[in-house]
PAKOL-855310 format. One record per residue (C-alpha): x, y, z; residue in three letters. Coordinates in nm, 2 decimals. Layout:
<rs>
east;north;up;rest
X;Y;Z;ALA
...
</rs>
This chain:
<rs>
east;north;up;rest
-1.83;-1.97;-13.38;MET
-1.57;-2.21;-13.23;LEU
-1.25;-2.34;-13.38;THR
-1.30;-2.70;-13.27;GLN
-1.50;-2.90;-13.51;ASN
-1.70;-3.09;-13.24;ARG
-1.70;-2.89;-12.92;PRO
-1.78;-3.08;-12.60;LEU
-2.14;-3.03;-12.49;PHE
-2.13;-2.92;-12.12;LEU
-2.50;-2.89;-12.05;GLY
-2.81;-2.66;-12.05;ILE
-2.83;-2.39;-11.79;ASP
-3.14;-2.30;-11.59;GLY
-3.24;-2.04;-11.84;GLU
-3.23;-2.28;-12.13;GLY
-2.89;-2.18;-12.29;ALA
-2.67;-2.47;-12.42;ALA
-2.30;-2.45;-12.32;HIS
-2.02;-2.60;-12.53;TYR
-1.65;-2.62;-12.46;TRP
-1.38;-2.56;-12.72;ASP
-1.04;-2.68;-12.58;SER
-0.85;-2.53;-12.87;TYR
-0.96;-2.18;-12.79;GLU
-1.01;-2.24;-12.42;PHE
-1.36;-2.09;-12.47;ALA
-1.72;-2.16;-12.39;VAL
-2.00;-2.10;-12.64;ALA
-2.33;-2.01;-12.48;VAL
-2.61;-2.07;-12.73;VAL
-2.95;-1.92;-12.65;VAL
-3.11;-1.97;-12.99;SER
-3.02;-2.01;-13.35;ASP
-2.99;-1.64;-13.37;ALA
-2.83;-1.57;-13.04;GLN
-2.49;-1.71;-12.92;ALA
-2.19;-1.58;-12.74;GLU
-1.83;-1.71;-12.73;LYS
-1.66;-1.65;-12.39;VAL
-1.28;-1.69;-12.38;LYS
-1.20;-1.79;-12.02;LEU
-0.88;-1.58;-12.02;ALA
-1.11;-1.27;-12.05;GLU
-1.31;-1.37;-11.74;THR
-1.24;-1.41;-11.37;PRO
-1.29;-1.79;-11.43;HIS
-0.95;-1.94;-11.52;GLU
-1.07;-2.29;-11.56;THR
-1.36;-2.48;-11.71;LEU
-1.46;-2.60;-11.36;ALA
-1.47;-2.23;-11.25;GLY
-1.70;-2.15;-11.54;TRP
-1.93;-2.44;-11.44;CYS
-1.94;-2.32;-11.08;GLU
-2.01;-1.97;-11.19;TYR
-2.30;-2.09;-11.42;THR
-2.43;-2.30;-11.13;GLN
-2.43;-1.99;-10.90;ASP
-2.58;-1.75;-11.16;GLU
-2.83;-1.97;-11.35;ARG
-2.82;-2.32;-11.22;GLY
-2.79;-2.63;-11.45;TRP
-3.10;-2.79;-11.59;ALA
-2.88;-3.06;-11.76;VAL
-2.52;-3.12;-11.67;GLY
-2.26;-3.00;-11.64;PRO
-2.09;-3.29;-11.81;HIS
-1.73;-3.23;-11.71;VAL
-1.49;-3.37;-11.46;GLY
-1.51;-3.70;-11.29;GLY
-1.39;-4.02;-11.44;SER
-1.51;-4.29;-11.69;LEU
-1.57;-4.52;-11.39;ILE
-1.78;-4.26;-11.21;GLY
-1.98;-4.19;-11.53;ASP
-2.05;-4.56;-11.57;LEU
-2.15;-4.60;-11.21;ALA
-2.39;-4.30;-11.23;ARG
-2.54;-4.44;-11.55;GLY
-2.61;-4.78;-11.39;LEU
-2.77;-4.62;-11.09;ASN
-2.99;-4.38;-11.29;ALA
</rs>
């Protein structure tokens, strides 16, 4: 579905769909099940950035897990130690 061999796992939305980021295509794959998935190119949406897509998903479905984007390595380590 995506060009990138190992797309970045973004998270799981509040409806249970997994979101993956492909930086080569500048697209998000939304995987609902083995039989149902959709590729969304950000250029074809009102969301011009990955952060915009994550905010949109938060507003529409919420995030059950993630999103795992943004921040810094230091911030990720600090959150991991505090969890």
